[in-house]
C-alpha positions as CSV (number, residue, x, y, z in Angstrom):
1,X,0.0,0.0,0.0
2,X,1.3,3.4,-0.9
3,X,1.8,6.0,1.8
4,X,-0.4,9.1,2.3
5,X,2.7,11.0,1.1
6,X,2.8,9.1,-2.2
7,X,-0.8,9.6,-2.8
8,X,-0.6,13.3,-2.0
9,X,2.3,13.8,-4.5
10,X,0.3,12.1,-7.2
11,X,-2.6,14.5,-6.4
12,X,-0.3,17.5,-6.7
13,X,1.3,16.3,-9.9
14,X,-2.2,15.9,-11.4
15,X,-3.3,19.3,-10.1
16,X,-0.2,21.0,-11.6
17,X,-0.8,19.3,-14.9
18,X,-4.3,20.8,-15.0
19,X,-3.4,24.2,-13.5
20,X,0.3,25.1,-13.7
21,X,-0.4,28.3,-11.7
22,X,-2.3,26.4,-9.0
23,X,-1.1,28.7,-6.3
24,X,-1.1,31.9,-8.4
25,X,1.0,33.6,-11.0
26,X,2.5,36.5,-9.0
27,X,5.2,36.5,-6.4
28,X,4.3,37.2,-2.8
29,X,4.1,40.9,-2.1
30,X,6.3,40.5,1.0
31,X,9.1,39.0,-1.2
32,X,8.9,42.0,-3.6
33,X,8.7,44.5,-0.8
34,X,11.6,43.3,1.2
35,X,13.9,41.9,-1.5
36,X,15.7,45.3,-1.7
37,X,17.0,44.6,1.8
38,X,18.7,41.3,0.8
39,X,22.4,41.1,0.2
40,X,23.4,41.5,-3.4
41,X,23.3,38.2,-5.2
42,X,21.8,36.6,-2.1
43,X,21.5,32.8,-2.0
44,X,17.8,32.0,-1.4
45,X,16.2,28.8,-0.5
46,X,12.5,28.5,-1.6
47,X,10.9,25.7,0.5
48,X,7.8,24.4,-1.4
49,X,8.7,26.3,-4.5
50,X,5.9,24.8,-6.7
51,X,6.1,26.1,-10.2
52,X,8.4,29.0,-9.2
53,X,6.4,32.2,-8.9
54,X,8.6,33.3,-6.1
55,X,11.8,31.7,-7.2
56,X,11.6,33.2,-10.7
57,X,10.9,36.7,-9.2
58,X,14.0,36.5,-7.0
59,X,16.2,35.1,-9.8
60,X,15.1,37.9,-12.1
61,X,16.5,40.3,-9.5
62,X,19.9,38.7,-9.7
63,X,19.7,36.4,-6.7
64,X,20.8,32.8,-6.7
65,X,17.9,30.6,-6.0
66,X,17.5,26.9,-4.9
67,X,14.0,25.6,-4.9
68,X,12.7,22.4,-3.3
69,X,9.4,20.7,-3.8
70,X,8.1,17.1,-3.7
71,X,6.1,17.5,-6.9
72,X,8.0,16.3,-10.0
73,X,5.4,18.0,-12.2
74,X,5.8,21.4,-10.5
75,X,9.6,21.3,-10.9
76,X,9.3,20.3,-14.5
77,X,7.2,23.4,-15.1
78,X,9.6,25.6,-13.1
79,X,12.6,24.4,-15.1
80,X,10.9,25.1,-18.4
81,X,10.0,28.6,-17.2
82,X,13.5,29.1,-15.8
83,X,15.2,28.2,-19.1
84,X,12.7,30.4,-21.1
85,X,13.5,33.4,-18.9
86,X,17.2,32.9,-18.8
87,X,17.2,32.9,-15.0
88,X,18.5,29.5,-14.0
89,X,17.3,28.0,-10.8
90,X,18.6,24.9,-9.1
91,X,15.9,22.5,-8.0
92,X,15.6,19.4,-5.8
93,X,12.6,17.1,-5.8
94,X,12.2,16.3,-2.1
95,X,10.5,17.4,1.1
96,X,12.4,19.6,3.6
97,X,12.9,16.5,5.7
98,X,14.8,14.8,2.8
99,X,16.7,17.8,1.6
100,X,20.5,17.8,2.0
101,X,21.8,21.4,1.2
102,X,24.8,21.6,-1.1
103,X,25.9,24.7,0.9
104,X,26.3,25.4,4.6
105,X,23.6,28.1,4.9
106,X,21.4,30.5,3.0
107,X,21.0,34.3,3.0
108,X,17.2,34.1,2.6
109,X,14.7,31.3,3.4
110,X,11.2,31.5,2.0
111,X,8.3,29.4,3.2
112,X,5.0,30.3,1.5
113,X,2.0,28.0,2.0
114,X,3.6,25.1,3.9
115,X,3.1,25.6,7.6
116,X,-0.6,25.1,7.5
117,X,-0.1,21.7,6.0
118,X,2.3,20.4,8.7
119,X,1.4,18.9,12.1
120,X,3.1,20.3,15.2
121,X,5.8,17.6,15.0
122,X,6.5,18.6,11.4
123,X,6.7,22.3,12.3
124,X,9.2,21.6,15.0
125,X,11.3,19.6,12.6
126,X,11.1,22.5,10.1
127,X,12.2,25.0,12.8
128,X,15.3,22.9,13.4
129,X,16.1,22.9,9.7
130,X,15.7,26.7,9.5
131,X,18.1,27.1,12.4
132,X,20.7,24.8,10.8
133,X,20.3,26.3,7.3
134,X,20.6,30.0,8.3
135,X,23.3,32.3,9.8
136,X,23.5,35.6,11.5
137,X,21.9,38.1,9.2
138,X,19.8,35.6,7.2
139,X,16.3,36.7,6.3
140,X,13.2,34.5,6.8
141,X,10.0,35.2,4.9
142,X,6.8,33.1,5.5
143,X,3.1,33.1,5.1
144,X,0.9,31.0,7.4
145,X,-2.8,30.8,8.6
146,X,-4.3,31.9,11.9
147,X,-7.5,30.9,13.7
148,X,-9.3,33.8,12.1
149,X,-9.4,31.7,8.9
150,X,-13.0,31.3,7.7
151,X,-12.6,27.5,7.6
152,X,-11.2,27.2,11.2
153,X,-14.6,26.8,12.9
154,X,-15.8,24.1,10.7
155,X,-12.5,22.1,10.8
156,X,-12.4,22.4,14.6
157,X,-15.8,20.7,14.8
158,X,-15.4,17.9,12.3
159,X,-11.7,16.9,12.4
160,X,-9.5,15.3,15.1
161,X,-7.4,17.8,17.0
162,X,-3.7,17.1,17.3
163,X,-1.7,18.0,20.5
164,X,0.1,21.3,19.9
165,X,3.4,20.1,21.5
166,X,3.9,23.5,23.1
167,X,3.4,25.5,19.9
168,X,0.9,28.5,19.8
169,X,-1.4,26.8,17.3
170,X,-4.3,24.4,16.8
171,X,-3.9,21.5,14.4
172,X,-6.4,19.1,12.9
173,X,-6.3,15.8,11.0
174,X,-9.0,14.6,8.6
175,X,-10.0,11.0,8.2
176,X,-7.6,10.6,5.2
177,X,-4.7,12.1,7.1
178,X,-4.7,15.7,5.7
179,X,-3.4,18.3,8.2
180,X,-4.5,21.9,8.7
181,X,-2.7,24.0,11.3
182,X,-3.7,27.5,12.4
183,X,-1.6,29.8,14.7
184,X,-3.2,31.7,17.5
185,X,-3.5,35.4,16.6
186,X,-0.3,37.4,17.2
187,X,1.6,34.4,18.5
188,X,3.7,33.1,15.5
189,X,6.8,35.3,16.3
190,X,7.2,33.3,19.6
191,X,8.5,30.3,17.7
192,X,11.4,32.3,16.3
193,X,13.5,33.4,19.3
194,X,16.7,35.0,18.3
195,X,15.1,36.5,15.1
196,X,14.5,40.3,14.7
197,X,10.9,40.9,13.8
198,X,10.9,43.1,10.7
199,X,7.3,42.7,9.5
200,X,4.4,40.9,11.1
201,X,0.8,41.4,9.8
202,X,-2.3,39.3,10.2
203,X,-5.4,39.9,8.2
204,X,-8.0,38.2,6.0
205,X,-6.3,37.5,2.7
206,X,-7.7,38.2,-0.8
207,X,-10.3,36.0,-2.5
208,X,-8.6,33.5,-4.8
209,X,-9.0,30.1,-6.5
210,X,-6.7,27.0,-6.8
211,X,-7.3,25.8,-10.3
212,X,-11.1,25.4,-10.8
213,X,-11.9,25.2,-7.1
214,X,-14.4,27.4,-5.4
215,X,-13.2,30.9,-4.4
216,X,-11.7,31.1,-0.9
217,X,-9.7,33.3,1.4
218,X,-7.7,32.7,4.6
219,X,-6.8,34.2,7.9
220,X,-3.3,35.2,6.7
221,X,-0.1,35.8,8.6
222,X,2.8,37.5,6.9
223,X,6.1,37.4,8.7
224,X,9.6,38.7,7.8
225,X,12.5,38.4,10.3
226,X,16.3,38.5,10.3
227,X,18.4,36.2,12.4
228,X,20.4,38.0,15.1
229,X,23.1,35.5,16.0
């Protein structure tokens, strides 16, 4: 029997074949807004890069980008776009758990759209990776969800809650193993001690679609920080 992970990757490969811009065409605004603060020719790690909307935007601004994603289809699309644009991006087909960086650390780490899909144990593992893959002065940019998300109430009633393991969030698992995690309002910076808070905003995000799905919006957390030591 194939694992939940294997089935999920097949689902994403199919979704990307149907909708290459499954998670949007434009780079995240916080990446575009804070990119001028990055070091020149910064080395950026894009965790969960998908088809490259953020990786390509950074590469176009002369940064060196390495993207990781478990979906082979997403990376195939990204590489085609990378070659067409002339901004080459190194990619690795793997999860963050499986990734072995070819360098000691990165100047910038981006995590857009991943935290809400991880259970507390997965988030704790990711925090350890962020610590080992960054250095003093590294930038961290991420987007996550909070309990103000319109779907939070429904999910909290119909899914199994997962122990938070000391994190300021609530997580739920569906009968087929899908995870959704929501941070408590205003609490996400607590999980990044030793990082200078540069930007932290929580709001209802814009209406959007994923492929041909129904329109939706989320309780959105934007966070930008710089490692102090």
